[in-house]
C-alpha positions in Angstrom: 7.3 15.1 -7.2 9.4 13.3 -4.5 12.4 11.5 -5.2 13.1 8.2 -3.3 15.3 5.4 -3.0 14.6 1.5 -2.0 17.6 0.0 -0.5 17.0 -3.9 -0.5 14.8 -3.6 -3.7 14.9 -7.3 -4.5 13.2 -8.9 -1.5 9.5 -9.3 -1.7 9.1 -6.1 1.0 11.3 -4.1 -1.9 9.3 -5.6 -4.7 6.0 -4.6 -2.9 7.1 -1.1 -2.3 8.1 -0.8 -6.0 4.3 -2.0 -7.0 3.0 0.6 -4.6 5.2 3.9 -5.9 4.9 2.6 -9.3 1.5 4.3 -9.4 2.2 6.8 -6.7 0.9 10.3 -7.7 3.5 12.3 -6.2 6.4 10.2 -5.7 9.0 8.6 -8.0 11.6 5.9 -7.5 14.9 7.1 -8.9 17.5 4.8 -6.8 17.4 0.8 -6.0 19.9 -1.5 -4.6 20.3 -5.2 -3.6 23.3 -6.7 -1.7 23.0 -9.8 -4.0 22.0 -8.4 -7.3 23.9 -4.9 -7.7 24.9 -4.4 -11.3 21.9 -6.4 -12.7 18.8 -4.8 -14.0 15.8 -5.3 -11.9 13.7 -7.1 -14.6 16.3 -9.6 -14.6 15.2 -10.5 -11.0 11.3 -10.0 -11.5 10.8 -10.1 -15.3 7.1 -9.3 -14.9 8.6 -5.4 -14.7 9.9 -5.9 -18.0 8.9 -2.6 -19.8 7.8 -1.3 -16.5 10.3 -0.8 -14.1 13.3 -2.0 -15.7 16.0 -0.5 -13.9 20.0 -0.6 -13.0 20.3 -2.2 -9.3 23.0 -0.9 -7.6 25.4 -1.7 -4.5 23.6 -1.3 -1.3 26.2 1.8 -0.3 24.8 5.1 0.9 27.5 7.1 -0.8 25.8 5.8 -4.2 22.6 7.4 -3.1 21.8 10.5 -5.1 21.8 13.4 -2.6 18.6 14.7 -4.1 16.8 12.0 -3.1 14.2 13.5 -0.6 13.5 10.1 1.2 15.2 6.4 1.4 13.4 3.3 2.6 15.5 1.0 4.2 14.6 -2.7 3.3 17.6 -4.7 4.7 17.8 -7.3 7.7 18.7 -6.3 11.3 22.2 -5.2 12.0 22.7 -4.2 8.4 19.9 -1.6 8.4 21.7 0.0 11.4 25.2 0.4 9.1 23.8 2.4 6.7 21.1 4.4 8.1 23.2 7.1 10.3 24.9 7.8 6.7 21.9 8.6 5.0 20.7 10.9 7.5 23.9 12.5 7.4 23.5 13.2 3.6 20.4 15.1 4.7 18.0 12.5 3.7 14.6 11.1 5.5 14.5 7.7 6.2 11.9 4.9 6.8 13.6 1.8 8.1 11.8 -1.3 7.8 14.3 -3.5 10.1 13.6 -3.7 13.8 16.9 -1.7 14.6 15.3 1.4 15.6 11.8 0.1 16.8 13.0 0.2 20.2 13.7 3.2 22.6 15.2 0.8 25.2 18.6 -0.2 23.8 18.9 -3.2 26.3 15.5 -4.2 25.2 17.1 -4.4 21.7 20.0 -5.9 22.7 18.7 -8.8 24.6 16.4 -9.7 21.6 18.6 -9.0 18.5 22.4 -8.0 18.8 24.4 -5.1 20.1 23.1 -1.9 18.5 26.1 0.4 16.7 23.8 3.7 16.5 22.1 3.7 19.8 22.3 7.6 19.8 19.3 7.6 17.0 16.9 4.9 19.5 15.7 7.6 21.3 14.9 10.0 18.2 13.4 7.3 15.7 9.4 7.4 15.8 7.5 4.1 15.8 5.3 4.0 13.1 2.4 3.1 13.7 0.4 6.3 12.1 -3.1 5.7 13.8 -1.1 5.8 17.3 1.9 8.3 16.3 0.4 10.3 13.3 1.6 13.7 14.7 5.4 12.6 15.8 5.9 10.7 12.5 4.5 13.9 10.3 7.8 16.0 12.0 10.2 12.9 12.1 13.3 12.2 10.0 14.0 8.6 10.7 10.5 6.4 11.3 10.8 2.7 12.4 8.5 1.0 10.3 6.4 -1.4 12.4 6.6 -5.5 12.3 3.5 -7.0 10.6 2.7 -9.2 13.8 2.8 -6.0 15.8 0.7 -4.0 13.6 -2.2 -6.4 13.8 -2.0 -6.8 17.7 -1.3 -3.5 18.7 -4.1 -1.9 16.6 -6.5 -4.8 17.7 -5.8 -4.1 21.4 -5.1 0.1 21.4 -9.1 1.1 22.4 -9.3 -1.8 25.3 -5.8 -0.9 26.7 -6.1 2.7 26.0 -9.7 2.5 27.8 -8.5 0.3 30.7 -10.9 -2.0 29.8 -9.0 -5.3 30.3 -6.8 -7.0 32.4 -3.4 -6.4 30.9 -2.3 -9.3 32.7 -4.4 -11.8 30.7 -3.2 -11.0 27.2 -2.8 -13.8 24.7 -2.8 -13.3 21.3 -2.3 -15.7 18.5 -1.7 -15.4 15.0 -0.9 -16.8 11.7 1.2 -15.2 8.9 1.5 -15.9 5.2 5.1 -17.7 4.3 6.2 -14.5 2.5 6.5 -12.8 6.2 9.7 -15.0 6.2 11.1 -13.1 3.0 12.8 -14.8 0.1 15.9 -16.6 1.8 15.8 -20.4 1.4 15.0 -22.2 4.1 13.7 -25.8 4.5 11.0 -24.9 6.5 9.4 -22.8 3.6 9.5 -24.9 1.0 6.3 -25.8 -0.7 6.1 -29.4 0.3 6.6 -28.1 3.9 4.1 -25.5 4.1 1.2 -26.8 2.0 -1.6 -28.4 3.3 0.1 -27.6 7.0 -0.3 -25.2 9.4 2.1 -24.9 12.3 3.4 -22.8 15.6 6.9 -21.6 16.0 8.9 -19.7 18.1 6.4 -19.9 21.1 6.7 -17.6 23.9 9.8 -16.3 22.1 9.2 -14.2 19.0 11.1 -11.4 18.7 8.3 -9.2 17.8 6.8 -9.8 21.4 8.9 -7.2 23.0 7.9 -4.4 20.1 4.2 -5.2 20.9 4.6 -4.8 24.8 6.7 -1.4 24.6 3.6 0.2 22.6 0.9 -1.5 24.5 2.4 -0.4 28.1 3.0 3.2 26.5 -0.9 3.0 25.8 -1.8 1.7 29.2 0.3 3.9 31.3 2.0 0.8 32.8 3.9 -2.1 32.2 2.1 -4.9 29.9 3.2 -8.2 29.4 1.9 -10.6 26.5 1.9 -14.0 25.4 2.2 -14.1 21.7 2.1 -17.5 19.7 2.8 -17.2 15.9 1.9 -19.5 13.5 2.5 -20.5 9.9 -0.4 -20.7 7.6 -0.3 -22.1 4.1 -0.7 -19.5 2.4 1.4 -16.5 0.1 0.3 -13.2 1.9 -1.9 -12.2 5.1 -2.0 -12.3 9.0 -5.1 -13.3 11.0 -4.8 -12.5 14.9 -6.6 -13.7 17.6 -6.2 -12.0 20.7 -8.1 -12.7 24.2 -8.1 -10.9 27.6 -10.2 -10.5 30.7 -12.4 -7.9 30.4 -12.3 -5.5 33.8 -16.3 -4.7 33.5 -19.3 -6.2 32.1 -19.7 -5.0 28.5 -21.8 -5.8 25.7 -20.4 -6.7 21.9 -21.8 -3.7 20.7 -20.4 -1.4 23.2 -17.2 -2.3 21.9 -17.8 -2.2 18.4 -18.7 1.5 19.2 -15.9 2.2 21.3 -13.7 1.0 18.6 -15.8 2.7 15.9 -15.1 6.1 17.9 -11.8 5.4 18.6 -10.7 5.0 14.7 -13.3 7.1 13.7 -10.4 9.8 11.7 -8.5 6.3 10.9 -9.1 5.7 6.9 -7.3 2.6 6.8 -9.0 1.0 9.7 -12.5 -0.8 9.5 -14.5 -2.5 12.3 -16.9 -4.9 11.1 -19.9 -5.3 13.4 -21.6 -8.8 14.1 -22.4 -11.0 12.6 -19.6 -10.4 9.9 -16.2 -11.7 11.2 -12.5 -10.5 9.5 -11.0 -12.5 6.9 -7.5 -12.1 5.1 -9.0 -11.6 1.5 -10.6 -8.1 3.7 -7.2 -6.8 3.5 -5.2 -8.5 0.8 -3.0 -6.3 -1.6 -3.9 -3.1 0.7 -3.0 -1.0 3.7 -6.2 -1.9 5.3 -6.7 -3.1 8.8 -10.0 -5.5 9.3 -11.1 -5.6 13.1 -14.0 -8.0 14.7 -14.7 -7.7 18.9 -16.7 -10.0 20.5 -17.4 -10.3 24.4 -17.5 -13.9 25.8 -19.8 -13.2 28.7 -19.8 -17.1 29.9 -16.1 -16.1 30.6 -16.0 -12.7 30.7 -13.5 -12.3 28.1 -13.2 -10.3 24.9 -11.8 -11.9 21.7 -10.2 -9.6 18.9 -9.9 -10.4 15.5 -7.5 -8.6 13.5 -6.2 -9.3 9.8 -3.9 -7.5 7.6 -1.7 -8.1 4.4 1.7 -8.8 6.0 3.4 -7.5 2.9 1.4 -4.3 2.5 0.1 -3.0 5.8 2.3 -5.1 7.9 5.8 -3.3 5.9 5.5 -1.6 2.3 2.0 0.0 2.4 2.5 1.3 6.1 6.2 2.5 5.2 4.7 4.5 2.4 1.9 5.7 4.3 4.7 6.8 7.0 6.8 8.7 3.8 3.3 10.3 2.7 3.1 11.8 6.2 7.2 12.7 6.6 7.0 14.8 3.2 3.9 16.4 3.7 1.4 14.5 1.6 -2.0 13.1 2.3 -1.5 9.8 4.1 -3.4 8.0 1.8 -1.7 8.9 -1.5 -0.8 6.1 -3.4 -2.8 3.7 -1.5 -6.3 4.1 -1.7 -7.1 0.7 -3.3 -9.6 -2.3 -3.5 -8.7 -5.3 -1.6 -8.1 -8.3 -4.1 -10.4 -11.0 -4.4 -10.3 -14.0 -5.0 
């Protein structure tokens, strides 16, 4: 039984990790921490855990993490994560970091979009934790940078087309909507019920921090530099991401040909589902799971392809993907603890 720690356990992502790991057959959470609830019982923060997983919450200090822990999930904000990850690695732990601090190979790119980096020596070692693209590297890594939620939906939606050179990569536009949990548990006026309910709005248009993350991975797949126009939206729902992606095709293609291409590209990937026409993805198709649901259509009139990609932002976009990475890093089956059906309604 693998022993794991969850640093930052009182956020939405930390709670989702605990929900998944509680029933994981080969992993046990033996340490949880919080920067704001240290010294409390976890059930006092989340009463639904009473009688199930009511443990003490520790301070987020790497020195407090037991040495017999095999792997630590770091669910801390950007900058805070890079302050603790090096110490965890020095203790001999493997780490899955859910912040953006180790997602970029280029220090200059990270610092342009975030802040100065205090552990740049680890950027070359960290593996970008998208199993469908980097599965073998993840399995041998000691530090995995869990991808952002928007990048997960967009990169996996585009990977077959970019890898095969079937689109003009200078024409990519991704418009994606996320549930309100994507912003975390922090209090902000824009996330109050009265602001989100019955509302649908764009934010950080063409300046969202997830943009360079998408460009890094798509450029690697394409073998040349790729730029993308990304427009995020806040949707009046709790969880889920729906990404609609557009690009110009480089040749005449039929929808059925692209459906076959996607099925072949992801044939060994348990968590990818390609829906054939007339079915289209819906956020409920992935809710509460590590699944990615994809649909593809060719607009013959304009010569464009439209890709639809849905995920659960808290699960596949964060905690579920982190557990899949843990499974690979610790030599388990990638699907352990994650092979569940979606929630409906």
